[in-house]
N, C-alpha and C positions, 0 to 999 in steps of 0.2 A: 873291532867288530862284534866282540860280545858287550863290549859296553855300549855301544849304541843301537844294539837290541833291546838291551836294558831300557832305557833312555826311549825307544820308539815304547815298547809297553806301559811305560809309567805314562809318557803322554797320551797313547789311549785309554789308559784307566782314568786317567783325570778329564781326559776331554767326555766322558763315558759318563762322569757323575756330574759334569756341567749340561748335558744334554738329558738327564734323566726322566725328566716331564714326559718326554715323547718314545721313551725304551719301552714301557709294557705291551704293546701292539707288537713289535716287534720280538721282546719275550715269550708272548702268547704264541705267537708264531712258531716260534724259535722251537719252544714245549710241545706243540702240537706234531710239528714236525718231526721231532725225535722221536715220537709215537708211532704215527703214519708211515714212515720214509719205509721201514721194515717191512710192513704188509703191500708197500707199493711197489719193492722190491720183487718181491715176491709173486706176486698176482702178474708184473710185465716180464718176469723170465719166466713163469709156466703156463703163462697162454699168449708167452712171444709176440706181445705187442706192445705200440710206443707207453710211454709212460706219460703223455697227453691225454691221452684216453681213459687210463686208469685214473687218472686225478682228478678229471673231470667225471667220472663216474663216482667216485668217492665223493664229490662237493654233492653230487644228487644225495646221495643217499645221508650225508650229512645234514643237510638242509631238508630233507625229510622226517630224518628224526628230530632235527628241534622242532620244526611247525608240527609235528602231533606232538612233541612233549608240551611245550609252551597251547595246544587245543586241551590236554588231559588236564593240565595245573594251574591254568590260567582261571578259572573259576574259583576252584576254591580255594587257592591263594588269594583271589581278590576279598572271596566272604568274609573269610577269618581277617586280611589285614585290614577291611574295613572295619568289622567287630572290635577288633584290640584299636584303632583310634576311635571309637565311640566307647568305651567302657572302659578307656585308662585312667581316670577319676577313681570310678568303682573300686577300679584291682588295687592303685596304687594305694586308695586308703584300706582297704582291706589286708595288705599285707604290712601297712602300717599298724595296723591294729593287733595284729599276733604278734608283732614284736613289741608295740610302746603300752599294748593295752587298749581297752574301748574309752578310757578317759585319758591319754595321753600317762606322761610322765614330768616332772622337772626337775632340771637341771639347773645347777645354784639359783641363778636367777628367772632362769627363762623357761618357759611352760612348752612341749611339745606334746601340740593333740592332734591325732590324725586327720581330722576331718579338714584343717586350714593348711596341714605339708601338703596334704593331698590333692588341693585344689590349688594349693603354691604350684605344684608342681605340674599339674595338666597349665597351668594357665601359660608355662613360662614354656611348656611343649609346644602348645597351641599356640604362643606370641614367637615362636624359632620358626612353627611353620609359615606367620602370615604377615612375614616380617617385608615392607616395601622392599618391591621389585625382585620378590622371591620366586611370581609366576617368572617373568625372565630367568633368572637364575636356575631354576628348575628345565625352560625350553632348551639353555643352552648348555645344562646336563645331558638333557635327554638326545639333543643333534649331538656333542660331543660321543658319549658312548654310541651312536648311531655311526658314526663316523670312524670309531677307533673297529668298533668291529667290520666294516667294512676292509677297513686300512689290512686288519686281520688276517684276512680273508685272499686280499692281496699277495701279501706277503708271504703267506704259506703256500700258496698255490704255487707261486714261485721258488720259496724254498722244495720244495716238493719235485718239483720238473729238475731243478739241482742241486739235490740234494749230496751229488757225489762228486760234481765240479767243487762242493765246497770243502767235503774231504779235502782233495787233490788241492785244493789251494792251501790250506791250513798248512799242509805238509812242505811250501815250497817256502816257507818262513823259517822252516827247523834248519839246522846246519846240518850237513851231510853225516856229520862223526857223530852226531846226537840221533841220526833219523828211526835207529834199533832202541834207542829209551824210548823214545817217543812213543812209538808203536804200542810197545809195553804198557806205557802210563796213557796210553788214550786208553786203548784195552781194558784196561782195569776201570777206567773212570766208567767208561760206555755201560761197561756189565754194572757196574754200580748204582749208574743214573736210570737206567734201564729195569733194573728192580725196583730201587726207588718209588720212579714214575708209575709206574704200573702197580706198588699196594699201593699209593695214596690213592689213587684212582680208585680201588677196590674198596679200600677203608670209607670214600666218601660213600660210595653204595650202599654198603655192609652198614657201616654206621646211622646215616641217615633211615634204612627200609628196618633196623629193628628197633631204633628208637622210636620211628613212626607207628610201630604193633604196640609197644608197650604202653607208650603212653594214650595212645588212640583207645586199643581195648582191654589192658588191666587200669591205667590211671584215670583214664576219661578225662584226661587234660585236655582242656581249650588249646586254642590255635596249636593242637599236634603235629600238623604239617608243618607248619611257621618254624614253629622249634627244631622239628626231626629235618628239616633241609640243613638249618644254621648248626647245628650239631655235626653232621657230616660233613659241612665245608671248613666250621674252626678246628679240624680233626687235622687239616693238613698244618695248621698253627701249633708247631711243637709246645708241649707244657701248657702254655699259656693258651691255647682254643679252648681245650677239653675241659678248663677250668670253667672257663666264660659260658660255654654252652652248659656245663652245670648249674649254672648262676641264673643262665636267664630261667630255665625249666624250675627252678627252685621257687623263683619269684614268683612265676606264676603259678605255680602250686602252692605259694604263701598265701595270694589271694583269692585262689577259689578254694583250697579245701585246710586251709589251717596249718600250724607248722606238721600237725602228723602227717597229712600228704606230703607236705616239702622234704621231711625227713627220709619218705620211702622214697620219692624221685631220686635222694641226692644217693641213698644206698642203690637204688638202681643203678646211677650213671656211675657209682665207682667200683661196682660188681663187671660192669659191661667195662669197663676202662681196664679191670684187674682180666678178664676173659681174653681184651685185645693185645693187650701188652704181654701176658702167657702164651696166649696160645696162636694168634689170627698173625701177629707180627713176624715172632721166629718163620711161619711157615707161608707165609707171603711173602715179606722183605728180605726174614734173614736177617746177615749181619750184613747189610747193601751201605747202613750207615750206620756204623760204629764209633761213637763218638761219646765224651764223657757227657753227662748231662749238665755240666759247670759250661762243657764249650759248647754244650748246642744252645743253653738260656743267651749266652754273651754272643754267640751268631745269631740268634731271633732279637735281641735287643740292640745291637749294633745294625743287624740291617733294617731294622722297623725305623733308628734314627736316619740312617743312609736315603733310602728308598722309599718309607711309608709301607705298605703293605706289602706291595711287591719285594722289597726289598725280607720285610721278614718271612714271605715266601720260597723265596731263593737262598737264603743264609745257610740253612740244613744243606741242601747239596752242594752249595758253592765249599762250604765246609768241610764236607766229605771228598771234595775233589783235591782240595787244598792239601786233606790228611793224606792222600793220596801218592801227592806229587810228596811231599815230603819223608815218605815212608819209603819212596823208590831213592829220591836223593841223598839221603842221613838216614839208613836202615837202623834197626835196632840192635847194639851190640850183641855178640853170642855170648850167653850163659857161660862159663868156666866151667872146665870139664873137671867131675870131680876127681882128687886122687887116685889112683888105685890101690886100694886095702891087702895089707898081708898080717896072716895069724902067726904069730912069733910062740914058738912052744915055751911052757917054763920048763923048769927042773922036773917037774913028776911027771912032764908031758903029758900033761892038758892045756887046751888053748885059753887064754888068760878073756878077760868077760870084757875087754874094751880094746880092739885093734886097731895097729895104729898106721897113720899110711908109709906106703916105702918112702925111703933117704933118698935124694940124687946121690947121696954119700956113699952109703951103701953099694 
């Protein structure tokens, strides 16, 4: 029986890997349901009304909030995106001039000059945007995004309605003799992932806001809104995301104000990262995901290799859940108790300098 369950689990994992292309809406819906379900439960209990009405009201609030957010951010984001596209050649050339110098450098027999390199890079970007059939692919991507968003909302609706039933369904696959252990492990995973998800959502908002304030009003950096939003969302990619976010800001800073501004921006990102690691993370997330950095890096790279961006985002919480299960199944051995010490008197009646442990023979 146990062997058949293991085979069933392996078959389920293999099936998920084969159909991983259709998983993003389901994973996103499960994550949102995980966040929203406790609130729906509390409101349904407090108001003594059906979950259906609570979920419908919640959907109205979500849609209204998304519409307001789009109306508020759409215009500045569009302006900055158009400006970045229009000035990309000048930005690339200015950045290369700061690194290579106005006249460029010669490496062996190859001459590297900023202007030709910038024009080639800009032309390559423009060519990639104007490839034959690109408009069709763009329309397909837009339609696919809309359909996936609609599918996510549909899945989320049913998950919020039947969240308790899903938990009961999972318990049916647990052997009776393992039910108590399953409840303990599931409770630990639930608390860990809950703190992790809430902490990540808080960090996205906090890092986006803090970055925008400094880039906009202190450094007066162009495209500050785009960069700050990207910084916030890149925070959810452990280790690699913050480095990429700082690199994007530094490249724009080099093109706008030279190496001096770029160094200031890099210093700001470094300080912000230290504040996050030493102050924000311990108080918001605590030790919810206590993984060694090497394990975290391996998990992120393995997740990206298996499932792309979605795999990289899920790598850390999955690794944390696996660690919890392993800790329960294979607990760490207890440290051996120290042997009691006894002081042996000397002939002079004084205690020796080094006490020795009691021997069983004695």
